[in-house]
N, C-alpha and C positions, 0 to 999 in steps of 0.2 A: 378404435380409430374410425373417423368418418370416411365413407366411401368417396373416392375422388370422382369428380364429374368432368375432368379434363380429358376429352376423347382422343387420346394419343396412345400409341403402343408403349412408348418409353418417355417419361417426362424427365427433362434435364434442366437445372437452374440456368437462367439467362443472365447470370452474373458470375464474376470470377470469385471462386471460393478460396479463401486463404487456407494454406496447409495447416497453419497453427492459429489458434484463437486464445488470447491471453485469458487466464482465469485468476481469481483472487479469493482469498478466504482466510479465516482465522486458523492459527496452528491448532490442530485437534485431530479427532479420529484416532484410530488405532495407531497409525504411523506417527501422529503428533505426540501421542502418549508415550510411545517408545522413545522418541527423540528426547522428551522431557526426562524420562527415567535414565537415559544414557547420560545426560548432562549432570543430573543429580548424583549419579554414581561416580562419574569421572572427576567431578569437582566436589567430592563429599566434604572436604574440609573448608570449602570456600562459601561463605554465607551469601555472597553476591550472586552465586550461580544456583542457589537453592530456592529461588523465588517462584518457579513454575509449579502450579497446583492444578492437577487434572481433575475436572469435574464436569459431568453431563456432556462429555464429548469435546470440551474446549479446555485448552491450557490457559489458566488465568495467571496474570502477573507478567511484568516486563521491566527490563532495564537494558541499557545498551550492551552491557557485558553479556547478559543472557541471550539477547537477540543475535549477537555475533556468534555465540556458541551454537545457537540453532542453525545459523547460516552455514557453519562449518560441517553440519551433519545432513544437509539437504542434498537430494539427488540432482544430477545435471538437469538444467532447464527449470529449476525452481530456485527462488531467492526471496530474501526478506524484502518487503515492499519499501519503496522510497516515498518521500513526500509527494512526488509527482504521481505515483501510483494511487495514493490515497485520494488526492485531489481529483484524479480522473474517475475513480470509483464513485465519488460523491457527485460529480458532474453528470455522470450517466445514470445516477440513481441506483447503483448496484448496492452500495452501503451508505449509511448515514453517519455511523461512528459516534453518535451522541451517547454520552453516558460511559464511554470507555476512553482510554488513552492509548496511543500507539507510538513507540519509539521508531524513528526512521533514519536518524543520522547523528553525527557529531558536528559541532561548530567550533572551529579553532580560531581564536582571535590573537592570542599571544602565549608566551610561556610562563605567564603569571598565574595566580590563583583565580578561579578555583581549579583544582587538579593540576597544579604547576608541574609535577613530575611527569604525568602522562601528556600534558600539553607540550612540555619541552621535548619529550621523546617523539611525539608526532611531528612537531615543528621541524626537528632535524630530518625526519624522513621526507617531509614535504619539500624542505629546502634542497635535499639531495635530488629529489625528483624533478624539481623545477630548474635546478642549477644554482650553484653557490652565489652567483652574481645577481640572481633574480631577487627583486624586492617584493615582498609580500605585503600588499596593501588591502586592508580590510579583512573581514571574516571569511573563512573558507569552510564550505559545507562538504562533508564527507558522508556519503550514504553508508549505512551499516553493512550492506552486502559487499562493500569494497574493502572490508577489514577482516583480519584474522586475530586470534588471541595467541599471545606468546607468554610463557611462564617468565615471571620477572620478580625476583625476591626483593628488589628495591622498591617495587610499586606498592602503594597502600593496599591494593586488592590482590597482590601476588600475581598480577597479570598486567600486560600492557597491550596496546593495539598495534598491529602490524599492517601497513598498507599492502594491498595486493599489487601485483605487477600491473602497470597501466591502470591503476585505480582512478576513478573519475573524481576530479577535484573541481569544485564550483566556487568561484568568487561570489560572495553573497553580501554586497554592501547594504541590502535591505535589513540584514541582521545586526547592523551596528547599534551600539548602545543608545544612540540618540533617538532611535525609533521605538524605544520601550513604551508600551502602553498605547501605541497608535492603532487606529482601526483600519480594516480593509475588508474587501469582499471578493475582488478578482485576484486570481493567481496566474503566474506565468506557466504556459503549457510545457516548457522544457524543464524548469527547475521545481515547479510546484510551490515556489515561494510567492509572497504577495507581490502583485504587479504595481499597484498604486496604493498609497497610504493617505489617510485623511478621513474617509467616510466608509461605512460598512457595518455589518453586524458581527464581525469577528475581530479579535484582538491579538496583536503581536507582542510577545514578551521577549526582550533582548537584554544584553549586558555589554560591557565594554572591554572585558579581558578574559584570559584563561580559556579553558575547554569546558563546554557545556553540552548537554544532550539536546537533540532536536526532536520534538514530539508534537503530535496532534492531541490537544487536551480534550476533556470530556464535554466541553462547551464549543468545540470546533475552533478554539483559538490555537495559534501556533506558538509553541514555547521554545525558546533558545536561551533561557535564563537559568534554569535549574542546573546546579552544578553537581549534585549528588548522583554519581553514575551507578550506584549500587541499590538505591532505594527502589522499592516496588510496592504496588498496591493491587488489591484483588481485581480491580476493574481494568488492569493492564492487559493488552492483547498483543501478540506477535502476529502480524499480517504477512501472508506469503502470496507471491504472484508466480504464475506458471505459464509457459508457452509450449508445454509438452504436446506432441502430436497425439491425435486420437479424439480430442474434444470436438474437432470440427464436424465430423460425421454425426455425432450425437446432437450437436447444436443445431445443425441444419435439418436433421430428421425431425426434431421437435418443431422447428419453424415451419417446415413443409406441412406437417400434420396440422399445425395451427391454421395455416393459410387454407388448407383443404376444408377444415371445419367451418371457417368463416365463409368460404366460397359456397359450401353446401347450404349454409343458413341463408345466404343472400338469394340463392336460387329458389329455395323453398319459400321464402317470403315473396319473391316475384310470382311464383306459381299461385300462392294464396291471393295476392292482389289481382292477378288475372282472373281467377275463378270468381272473386267478388265482383269484378267489373262485368263479367259475363252475366251474373245473376241480375245486376242492375239493368243491363241492356235487355234481357229477356222480359223483365217486368214492364219495361217501358215500350215494348213492341206493340203495335196496334193489333187487336184481335180480329 
């Protein structure tokens, strides 16, 4: 570590340091591998939950059912990333996500196909949550971290989705079927969904009925068209976000070290410039 040139007995940052700094990353490491093993063991007879493959420190594969199973095994302060989280990560240059896909939520439009059984089940829960007299207009986006899995022998996958208490439900008119294939570039900071449609280098995929998965595709398009909730590919990733305490100290220690190095380099350059100027002045002095 570079030696500090700040001549004080105790340096303290002149900014308010947050107690918690959000972190983001792919499901993996020893803990991620153990979570994947647990899911494969607990749902041994369910092919939709056997999609995770641990390789080179990363769990490969994803579908909404699997991501919710991951969520149910995470410690406090950690959750499956929402679309908003992914958009923020790309905006800040933390991750690019090109070449992979990430499931972030479900989009509920009606109790028809695709997934009419699960759609009807969720629609009933949403209606109970909003009130029987409430009229549901347009698609509803449900983040995967707001869901749990329940055993359900009537479901095609042997499981159904259960809304958590006070689950976040977002009206998402942008995901209406009429917007299928439209382009966008900007996203809303609160929802992570497209803010304006018409121009841009990203594509929105939508439909007009049933229950579909919401995911960021490998070309950074936003998909809410795909109805198969069990399908998975090797380039699928489950992304986690964390606000657990302990990261702030390490983060700012690294930043302070970096600032110290930059400061030392600048001072060294100033010294070299001064020495060069002195040489020039000495050469030009009259003898």
